[in-house]
C-alpha positions as CSV (number, residue, x, y, z in Angstrom):
1,M,0.0,0.0,0.0
2,K,2.8,2.4,0.8
3,R,4.1,1.9,-2.7
4,V,0.8,3.1,-4.1
5,L,0.8,6.1,-1.8
6,V,4.3,7.2,-2.6
7,Y,3.6,7.0,-6.3
8,M,0.4,8.9,-5.7
9,L,2.4,11.9,-4.4
10,A,4.8,11.6,-7.3
11,G,2.0,11.3,-9.8
12,M,0.2,14.3,-8.3
13,A,3.3,16.4,-8.7
14,L,3.8,15.3,-12.3
15,V,0.2,15.8,-13.4
16,G,0.3,19.4,-12.2
17,T,-2.5,21.2,-13.9
18,S,-4.6,18.1,-14.3
19,C,-5.6,18.4,-10.6
20,S,-7.4,21.7,-11.5
21,D,-11.0,22.1,-12.4
22,F,-12.0,21.5,-16.0
23,L,-12.5,25.2,-16.7
24,D,-9.1,26.3,-15.3
25,T,-6.4,27.4,-17.8
26,I,-3.0,25.7,-18.1
27,P,-0.4,27.6,-16.0
28,H,2.9,28.5,-17.7
29,D,5.0,26.5,-15.2
30,A,3.3,23.1,-16.0
31,L,5.5,20.2,-16.9
32,S,5.4,19.5,-20.6
33,P,3.9,16.1,-21.7
34,S,6.7,15.9,-24.3
35,T,9.3,15.7,-21.5
36,T,7.4,13.6,-19.0
37,W,5.5,10.9,-21.0
38,Q,8.6,8.9,-22.0
39,T,8.7,5.5,-20.1
40,E,6.6,2.9,-18.5
41,A,7.7,4.3,-15.2
42,D,6.3,7.7,-16.2
43,A,3.0,6.1,-17.0
44,E,2.9,4.3,-13.7
45,K,3.3,7.6,-11.8
46,F,0.6,9.4,-13.9
47,L,-1.6,6.3,-13.2
48,I,-1.3,6.8,-9.5
49,G,-2.0,10.5,-9.9
50,C,-5.3,9.4,-11.4
51,Y,-6.0,7.4,-8.3
52,D,-5.7,10.3,-5.9
53,G,-9.2,10.9,-4.5
54,W,-10.9,8.6,-6.9
55,I,-12.9,7.2,-4.0
56,D,-14.3,10.1,-2.1
57,E,-14.8,9.1,1.5
58,T,-17.6,11.7,2.0
59,G,-19.4,9.7,-0.7
60,I,-19.3,6.7,1.6
61,L,-19.4,7.9,5.2
62,Y,-21.7,11.0,4.8
63,W,-24.3,9.9,2.3
64,D,-26.5,8.0,4.7
65,C,-27.0,11.4,6.4
66,A,-29.0,12.3,3.3
67,S,-31.3,9.4,4.0
68,D,-33.7,8.3,6.8
69,F,-30.9,6.3,8.4
70,G,-28.5,9.2,9.1
71,F,-28.2,12.8,10.3
72,N,-25.6,15.5,9.7
73,F,-25.9,18.3,12.2
74,H,-23.2,20.6,10.9
75,I,-24.7,22.4,8.0
76,H,-21.4,23.5,6.4
77,E,-20.4,19.8,5.9
78,G,-23.0,19.8,3.1
79,F,-25.4,17.0,3.8
80,R,-28.0,18.4,6.3
81,N,-29.7,20.4,3.6
82,I,-30.0,17.3,1.4
83,G,-31.4,15.2,4.3
84,D,-34.0,17.8,5.3
85,G,-34.9,18.8,1.7
86,G,-33.6,22.4,2.0
87,M,-31.3,22.2,-1.0
88,T,-30.6,25.2,-3.2
89,A,-27.9,26.1,-5.7
90,N,-26.4,28.6,-3.3
91,N,-26.6,27.0,0.2
92,S,-24.4,24.4,1.8
93,V,-24.8,21.3,-0.3
94,V,-22.0,18.9,-1.0
95,N,-20.6,19.5,-4.5
96,Y,-19.8,16.5,-6.7
97,Y,-20.0,18.5,-9.9
98,S,-16.3,18.6,-10.8
99,F,-14.2,17.5,-13.8
100,G,-10.7,17.7,-12.4
101,M,-10.4,13.9,-12.0
102,I,-11.9,13.4,-15.5
103,R,-9.4,15.7,-17.0
104,R,-6.5,13.7,-15.3
105,C,-8.0,10.5,-16.8
106,N,-8.4,12.1,-20.2
107,D,-4.8,13.3,-20.2
108,F,-3.6,9.8,-19.2
109,L,-5.6,8.0,-21.9
110,K,-4.3,10.4,-24.5
111,N,-0.7,10.4,-23.6
112,I,-0.1,6.8,-22.8
113,E,-0.6,6.0,-26.4
114,S,2.8,7.5,-27.2
115,I,4.7,5.1,-24.8
116,E,6.0,1.8,-26.1
117,F,5.5,-1.0,-23.5
118,A,7.5,-4.2,-23.4
119,N,4.3,-6.0,-22.6
120,T,1.1,-4.7,-24.3
121,A,-1.0,-6.4,-21.6
122,D,0.6,-4.1,-19.0
123,K,-0.4,-1.0,-21.0
124,N,-3.9,-2.3,-21.5
125,N,-4.2,-3.0,-17.8
126,M,-3.3,0.7,-17.0
127,I,-5.8,1.9,-19.6
128,G,-8.5,-0.3,-18.1
129,Q,-7.9,1.1,-14.6
130,V,-8.1,4.7,-15.8
131,K,-11.3,4.0,-17.8
132,T,-12.8,2.5,-14.7
133,I,-11.9,5.6,-12.6
134,R,-13.4,7.9,-15.2
135,A,-16.5,5.7,-15.5
136,Y,-17.0,5.9,-11.7
137,K,-16.7,9.7,-11.7
138,Y,-19.2,10.0,-14.5
139,F,-21.6,7.5,-12.9
140,N,-21.6,9.4,-9.6
141,M,-22.2,12.8,-11.3
142,N,-24.9,11.3,-13.6
143,W,-26.7,9.6,-10.7
144,W,-26.8,12.7,-8.5
145,Y,-27.3,15.4,-11.1
146,G,-29.1,13.6,-13.9
147,G,-27.0,14.2,-17.0
148,V,-23.7,16.1,-17.3
149,P,-21.4,17.2,-20.1
150,I,-19.2,14.4,-21.5
151,I,-15.8,16.0,-22.1
152,E,-13.1,13.8,-23.5
153,S,-10.5,16.4,-24.6
154,Y,-10.2,20.1,-25.0
155,E,-7.5,22.7,-25.6
156,T,-9.2,25.8,-24.2
157,A,-11.6,26.6,-21.4
158,E,-14.1,27.7,-24.1
159,E,-14.1,24.3,-25.7
160,A,-15.0,22.8,-22.3
161,Q,-18.2,24.9,-22.1
162,V,-20.6,22.4,-23.6
163,P,-24.2,21.5,-22.8
164,R,-25.3,18.6,-20.6
165,K,-25.9,15.2,-22.1
166,T,-29.0,13.4,-21.1
167,E,-28.9,11.1,-18.2
168,E,-29.5,8.2,-20.6
169,E,-26.6,9.2,-22.8
170,V,-24.2,9.5,-19.8
171,K,-25.4,6.2,-18.4
172,Q,-24.7,4.5,-21.8
173,F,-21.3,6.1,-21.8
174,V,-20.5,4.6,-18.4
175,F,-21.8,1.2,-19.4
176,D,-19.7,1.3,-22.6
177,E,-16.6,2.5,-20.7
178,L,-16.8,-0.4,-18.3
179,D,-17.5,-3.0,-21.0
180,A,-14.3,-1.7,-22.7
181,A,-12.3,-1.6,-19.5
182,I,-13.1,-5.0,-18.0
183,P,-11.4,-7.2,-20.6
184,L,-8.2,-5.1,-20.3
185,L,-7.9,-5.6,-16.5
186,N,-6.0,-8.2,-14.6
187,D,-8.0,-10.7,-12.6
188,V,-5.8,-9.9,-9.5
189,P,-4.5,-6.4,-8.7
190,A,-0.8,-5.8,-8.8
191,A,-0.9,-4.5,-5.2
192,K,-3.4,-3.5,-2.7
193,G,-5.2,-0.3,-3.8
194,Y,-5.1,-1.0,-7.6
195,I,-8.2,-1.7,-9.6
196,A,-8.6,-5.2,-11.1
197,K,-11.6,-7.0,-12.7
198,G,-13.5,-7.3,-9.4
199,T,-13.7,-3.5,-8.8
200,A,-14.8,-2.8,-12.4
201,L,-17.4,-5.5,-12.3
202,A,-18.7,-4.2,-9.0
203,L,-19.1,-0.8,-10.5
204,K,-20.8,-2.4,-13.5
205,M,-23.1,-4.2,-11.1
206,R,-24.0,-1.2,-9.0
207,S,-24.6,1.2,-11.9
208,A,-26.8,-1.4,-13.7
209,L,-28.8,-2.0,-10.5
210,Y,-29.3,1.7,-9.8
211,Y,-30.7,2.1,-13.4
212,G,-32.9,-0.9,-13.2
213,D,-31.0,-3.0,-15.7
214,Y,-31.4,-6.2,-13.7
215,Q,-30.0,-8.6,-16.3
216,R,-26.8,-6.6,-16.6
217,A,-26.5,-6.3,-12.8
218,K,-27.1,-10.0,-12.3
219,E,-24.4,-10.9,-14.9
220,A,-21.9,-8.6,-13.3
221,A,-22.6,-10.0,-9.9
222,K,-22.3,-13.5,-11.1
223,A,-18.9,-12.7,-12.8
224,I,-17.6,-11.5,-9.5
225,M,-18.8,-14.6,-7.8
226,D,-17.1,-16.7,-10.5
227,L,-13.8,-15.0,-9.9
228,G,-13.5,-17.0,-6.7
229,Q,-11.4,-14.2,-5.0
230,Y,-14.0,-12.9,-2.6
231,E,-16.1,-14.4,0.3
232,L,-18.1,-13.3,3.3
233,D,-15.9,-12.7,6.3
234,P,-17.0,-15.0,9.1
235,D,-17.1,-12.0,11.4
236,Y,-19.4,-9.1,10.2
237,A,-17.8,-6.5,12.5
238,N,-14.2,-7.4,11.5
239,V,-14.6,-6.1,8.0
240,F,-14.8,-2.5,9.4
241,T,-11.7,-2.6,11.6
242,V,-8.0,-2.0,10.9
243,P,-7.1,-5.7,11.3
244,G,-10.0,-6.6,8.9
245,Q,-8.6,-4.5,6.1
246,S,-7.2,-7.7,4.5
247,S,-10.5,-9.5,4.6
248,K,-11.5,-11.4,1.5
249,E,-14.9,-9.7,1.6
250,I,-13.4,-6.3,0.6
251,I,-13.3,-5.7,-3.1
252,A,-12.3,-2.0,-3.1
253,S,-11.6,0.5,-0.3
254,V,-9.9,3.9,0.3
255,Q,-6.2,3.5,0.9
256,H,-4.6,5.3,3.8
257,D,-1.3,5.3,5.7
258,E,-0.8,6.8,9.1
259,N,2.3,8.6,8.1
260,L,2.0,9.3,4.4
261,Y,-1.7,9.6,3.7
262,S,-3.6,9.6,6.9
263,N,-7.4,9.6,7.5
264,W,-8.9,12.2,9.9
265,M,-12.6,11.7,8.9
266,I,-13.1,8.7,11.2
267,A,-12.4,10.9,14.2
268,S,-15.2,13.3,13.3
269,M,-17.7,10.5,13.7
270,Y,-17.0,9.9,17.4
271,N,-19.3,11.5,20.0
272,N,-18.4,14.6,21.8
273,G,-17.1,12.8,25.0
274,D,-14.6,10.9,22.9
275,G,-13.2,14.0,21.2
276,G,-15.3,13.8,18.0
277,W,-17.8,16.0,16.2
278,S,-20.7,13.6,15.7
279,S,-20.5,14.7,12.1
280,M,-22.5,11.8,10.8
281,V,-24.7,9.7,13.1
282,P,-27.3,6.9,12.7
283,T,-31.0,7.4,13.5
284,Q,-33.7,5.6,15.4
285,N,-35.2,4.8,12.0
286,L,-32.4,2.5,11.3
287,I,-32.8,0.8,14.7
288,D,-36.5,0.3,14.0
289,T,-35.7,-1.4,10.7
290,Y,-33.7,-4.3,12.2
291,E,-35.6,-7.5,12.7
292,M,-35.8,-9.1,16.1
293,S,-33.4,-12.0,16.7
294,N,-36.2,-14.5,16.0
295,G,-36.5,-13.1,12.4
296,L,-39.8,-11.2,13.0
297,T,-40.1,-7.5,12.5
298,K,-40.8,-5.5,15.6
299,E,-44.4,-4.9,14.4
300,E,-45.3,-8.6,14.0
301,A,-47.2,-10.4,16.7
302,G,-44.9,-12.6,18.8
303,S,-41.8,-10.6,18.0
304,G,-41.0,-9.9,21.6
305,Y,-40.4,-6.2,20.9
306,D,-40.5,-4.0,24.0
307,A,-40.7,-0.3,23.3
308,A,-39.1,0.5,26.7
309,H,-36.1,-1.6,25.7
310,P,-35.9,-1.1,21.9
311,F,-32.3,-2.3,21.6
312,A,-33.0,-5.7,23.2
313,N,-33.3,-9.0,21.2
314,R,-32.5,-7.4,17.8
315,D,-30.6,-8.7,14.8
316,P,-27.0,-8.9,16.0
317,R,-25.9,-6.6,13.2
318,M,-27.5,-3.7,15.1
319,A,-24.9,-3.9,17.9
320,M,-22.1,-4.3,15.3
321,T,-23.3,-1.3,13.4
322,V,-24.5,1.2,16.0
323,L,-23.2,2.4,19.4
324,Y,-26.4,2.5,21.3
325,P,-27.1,3.9,24.8
326,G,-26.5,1.4,27.6
327,R,-23.7,-0.4,25.8
328,D,-20.3,-1.1,27.4
329,W,-17.6,1.1,25.9
330,V,-14.0,1.9,26.2
331,G,-13.5,5.4,25.1
332,I,-11.1,8.3,25.6
333,G,-11.7,8.3,29.3
334,G,-11.5,4.5,29.8
335,K,-14.2,1.9,30.4
336,T,-17.7,3.3,30.7
337,I,-21.3,2.8,29.8
338,I,-22.6,4.8,26.8
339,N,-25.1,7.3,28.1
340,T,-26.7,9.7,25.7
341,L,-30.0,9.9,27.6
342,D,-29.4,11.5,31.0
343,K,-28.6,15.3,30.9
344,E,-26.4,15.0,34.0
345,L,-23.9,12.4,35.2
346,D,-22.7,12.6,38.8
347,G,-23.9,16.1,39.1
348,K,-22.1,17.3,35.9
349,S,-23.4,18.0,32.4
350,N,-23.3,14.9,30.3
351,P,-21.0,15.7,27.3
352,N,-22.8,13.1,25.1
353,H,-26.4,14.3,25.8
354,P,-27.9,15.6,22.5
355,G,-28.6,19.0,24.1
356,T,-25.1,19.6,25.6
357,A,-23.0,20.7,22.7
358,N,-22.9,21.0,18.9
359,N,-20.5,18.0,18.8
360,S,-22.8,15.7,20.7
361,S,-24.9,13.2,18.6
362,K,-28.3,14.7,18.1
363,T,-29.9,11.3,17.7
364,G,-28.1,9.8,20.8
365,L,-26.5,7.2,18.5
366,T,-23.1,6.8,17.0
367,W,-21.8,4.5,14.3
368,A,-19.9,1.4,15.4
369,K,-18.6,0.6,12.0
370,Y,-15.0,1.9,11.7
371,L,-15.2,3.3,15.2
372,D,-15.3,0.2,17.4
373,P,-12.9,-0.5,19.1
374,M,-11.5,2.9,19.7
375,S,-8.2,1.3,20.8
376,Q,-7.4,0.2,17.2
377,Y,-6.3,3.8,16.6
378,G,-3.2,5.4,18.2
379,D,-4.5,8.8,17.0
380,I,-8.1,9.0,15.9
381,W,-7.2,12.1,13.9
382,S,-4.4,10.5,12.0
383,N,-5.0,6.8,11.2
384,N,-5.2,4.3,8.3
385,S,-8.9,3.5,8.5
386,S,-10.0,2.5,5.0
387,A,-13.7,3.1,4.1
388,I,-15.1,0.4,1.9
389,L,-16.4,1.1,-1.5
390,F,-17.4,-2.4,-2.6
391,R,-17.7,-5.6,-0.6
392,Y,-18.9,-9.1,-1.4
393,A,-22.1,-8.9,0.7
394,E,-23.3,-6.2,-1.7
395,V,-22.6,-8.6,-4.6
396,L,-24.8,-11.3,-3.1
397,L,-27.6,-8.8,-2.3
398,S,-27.4,-7.3,-5.7
399,Y,-27.7,-10.7,-7.4
400,A,-30.6,-11.6,-5.2
401,E,-32.4,-8.4,-5.9
402,A,-31.8,-8.6,-9.7
403,E,-32.8,-12.3,-9.9
404,N,-36.0,-11.7,-7.9
405,E,-37.0,-8.8,-10.1
406,L,-36.3,-10.9,-13.2
407,N,-37.7,-14.3,-12.2
408,G,-39.1,-14.1,-8.7
409,P,-38.2,-16.3,-5.7
410,S,-35.9,-19.3,-6.0
411,A,-33.8,-21.6,-3.9
412,E,-30.8,-19.7,-5.2
413,V,-32.0,-16.3,-4.0
414,Y,-33.0,-17.8,-0.6
415,G,-29.6,-19.4,-0.3
416,L,-27.8,-16.1,-0.9
417,L,-29.9,-14.3,1.6
418,N,-29.3,-17.1,4.1
419,Q,-25.6,-16.8,3.7
420,I,-25.7,-13.2,4.7
421,R,-28.2,-13.7,7.5
422,N,-26.5,-16.8,9.0
423,R,-23.2,-15.0,9.0
424,A,-24.6,-12.5,11.5
425,G,-26.4,-15.1,13.5
426,M,-29.9,-14.6,12.0
427,P,-32.3,-17.5,11.1
428,N,-33.0,-18.6,7.5
429,V,-35.6,-16.7,5.5
430,D,-39.1,-17.9,6.2
431,Q,-40.0,-19.0,2.6
432,N,-43.7,-19.2,3.4
433,K,-43.9,-15.6,4.5
434,Y,-41.6,-14.4,1.7
435,G,-42.9,-16.7,-1.0
436,S,-43.9,-14.1,-3.7
437,K,-41.8,-11.7,-5.7
438,E,-43.5,-8.8,-3.9
439,T,-43.0,-10.1,-0.3
440,L,-39.4,-11.2,-1.1
441,R,-38.7,-7.8,-2.6
442,E,-39.7,-6.3,0.8
443,L,-37.3,-8.6,2.6
444,I,-34.4,-8.1,0.1
445,R,-34.8,-4.3,0.5
446,R,-34.7,-4.6,4.3
447,E,-31.8,-7.0,4.3
448,R,-29.8,-4.7,2.0
449,S,-30.7,-1.7,4.1
450,I,-29.5,-3.0,7.4
451,E,-26.5,-5.1,6.0
452,L,-25.1,-2.1,4.3
453,A,-26.2,0.6,6.8
454,G,-23.6,3.4,7.2
455,E,-21.9,2.5,4.0
456,G,-23.4,5.3,1.8
457,L,-25.9,3.4,-0.2
458,R,-29.2,4.1,1.5
459,R,-30.0,7.5,-0.2
460,A,-29.5,6.0,-3.7
461,D,-31.7,3.0,-2.7
462,I,-34.6,5.0,-1.5
463,L,-34.4,7.1,-4.7
464,R,-34.4,4.1,-7.0
465,W,-36.9,1.9,-5.1
466,K,-40.6,2.5,-5.8
467,D,-43.6,1.7,-3.7
468,A,-46.8,0.0,-4.9
469,S,-48.1,3.3,-6.2
470,G,-44.9,4.1,-8.2
471,K,-43.6,6.7,-5.8
472,M,-40.0,6.9,-4.8
473,V,-39.6,5.3,-1.3
474,A,-37.8,8.6,-0.3
475,E,-41.1,10.4,-0.7
476,T,-42.4,8.5,2.3
477,V,-39.4,8.0,4.5
478,L,-38.0,11.5,4.2
479,N,-41.2,13.4,4.7
480,G,-42.0,14.1,8.4
481,P,-40.3,14.4,11.7
482,L,-36.9,12.9,12.5
483,N,-37.0,11.8,16.2
484,C,-34.7,10.5,18.8
485,V,-35.6,8.5,21.8
486,T,-35.5,9.9,25.4
487,G,-35.2,8.1,28.7
488,T,-32.6,7.2,31.2
489,I,-29.8,4.6,31.8
490,D,-30.4,2.0,34.5
491,Y,-26.8,1.4,35.9
492,A,-28.0,-1.5,38.0
493,E,-29.0,-3.5,34.9
494,T,-26.4,-6.0,33.8
495,D,-27.8,-6.6,30.4
496,P,-26.4,-3.8,28.2
497,Y,-29.3,-4.1,25.8
498,K,-31.8,-3.3,28.6
499,R,-29.9,-0.6,30.4
500,A,-31.6,2.1,28.2
501,V,-35.1,2.6,29.6
502,I,-37.0,4.6,26.9
503,S,-39.9,6.7,27.9
504,G,-40.6,8.9,24.8
505,V,-39.3,10.7,21.7
506,E,-37.9,14.1,20.9
507,L,-37.8,16.0,17.7
508,V,-34.4,16.3,16.0
509,E,-35.6,18.1,12.9
510,N,-38.5,18.2,10.5
511,R,-37.7,16.8,7.0
512,S,-39.3,17.1,3.6
513,F,-38.7,15.5,0.2
514,A,-40.2,16.7,-3.0
515,P,-40.0,14.8,-6.3
516,H,-37.4,17.3,-7.7
517,N,-35.1,16.4,-4.8
518,R,-34.3,13.2,-6.7
519,Y,-31.4,15.3,-8.1
520,L,-29.0,17.6,-6.5
521,P,-28.8,21.3,-7.6
522,I,-25.9,22.2,-9.7
523,N,-23.7,24.6,-7.8
524,Q,-24.1,28.2,-8.8
525,D,-20.3,28.5,-9.4
526,A,-20.5,25.8,-12.1
527,L,-23.4,27.5,-13.8
528,D,-21.5,30.8,-13.8
529,K,-18.5,29.2,-15.4
530,N,-20.4,27.3,-18.1
531,K,-23.3,29.4,-19.5
532,Q,-24.5,26.4,-21.5
533,L,-25.4,24.5,-18.3
534,K,-29.0,24.3,-17.3
535,Q,-30.1,24.0,-13.7
536,N,-32.1,21.0,-12.5
537,D,-35.9,21.5,-12.3
538,G,-37.1,22.8,-8.9
539,Y,-34.0,24.8,-8.1
């Protein structure tokens, strides 16, 4: 991994102007392509320059805050206005409309053609990697903005000022890019952090699933399964820890090094009492989505759900995903019990109560993924935590969803779901209850939602999923109050799941979602730079 990071720094230095936005002009002190694109080693350094920032961690860790499963209190971080429906072109909304990375990729694909390689397969493999990076950037912009310009090369800023393509045109461009890239790629990456077939196939799978091309999604998922390189980790929680970074479940993740390229974002997720900002936190909506340990939903008769103890007897993934009140915890001050319910502790203000400080979790909950245990980090503000972009569980869930949509329930689909559920300690799917396409769809959506909670996929899922009336699921789950539970901690209780005694709810914020909120507004700065751009409807 350090080799990749060292080359990244070198590549960034060489690419110079390629790191700038697509409307920037070329500075006079830029390195000339005629003097830098000479050898295979040059191409390797420019390749790593293309990797810098290709996986944006905000696009993983923050995105659930724009859904019913997450909350972002700090407006300047760019996701609260998405979650509550308050987006405009001028307020604080995260901006993914940028062509800097695409320009780097365009430059690479143009200039690599001038280099003679001893082995053509090595050259093709590099081209496949960069095409995948470019496709990923276009896919993200297209999904969130609904059609963007496709700019493959230009000499002046004026040439880059072109109109938006339609969403369908950009989608097809992404599909074609991936279909061209996949045959060029190695089956196994040269080193950790490089793109190989599995990553490109995972992008093909996800993009196809998002756009409802179930046959394409199914084929891509099956191709990943057939590679034989990936498997479910026996320990669900392990995947999100530093020791678990070598898990065979992980297909692609952000690469960090404590000294060369450290990660600070994980620290911002911790609660106030542990020195964090509570920048992105889970909600009670997520807790309510987990089944009970017996496989029944909390609403079903016989489930055993107790509203006074909502964390008790739930799917084990709940406790491996969320730091809930009442849980045993070893934080910055040593061993304690998580208490986000009582305003005072031992006569002093509770630093983790939602009303104490801006940096306290407003939902009373904190993510466990990547944060637990805290002892895995020597310095939470400078660590090598690696957020996961693709993992094998998503592959199995995507195949199951696509196959059910195409052909309905089958032993194969039930088997894949049981793999995921059994890994976490949950019972097999009740085939009698989930015996039709419609009922199994409900289960698959719930299973995907809780299995991948906190991994940045929920917003996209509730946008693409439709209810029986044809409305986006987001129109239901993102309209109305976002609440947190209130109550107290019973320190005499030995069962951590029952220490939290819940007595009511409290408003966190009111949320709204209109159909035009399907897309983000294009930032006003981008509209000012390119007069041919048109803003999305509703903004």
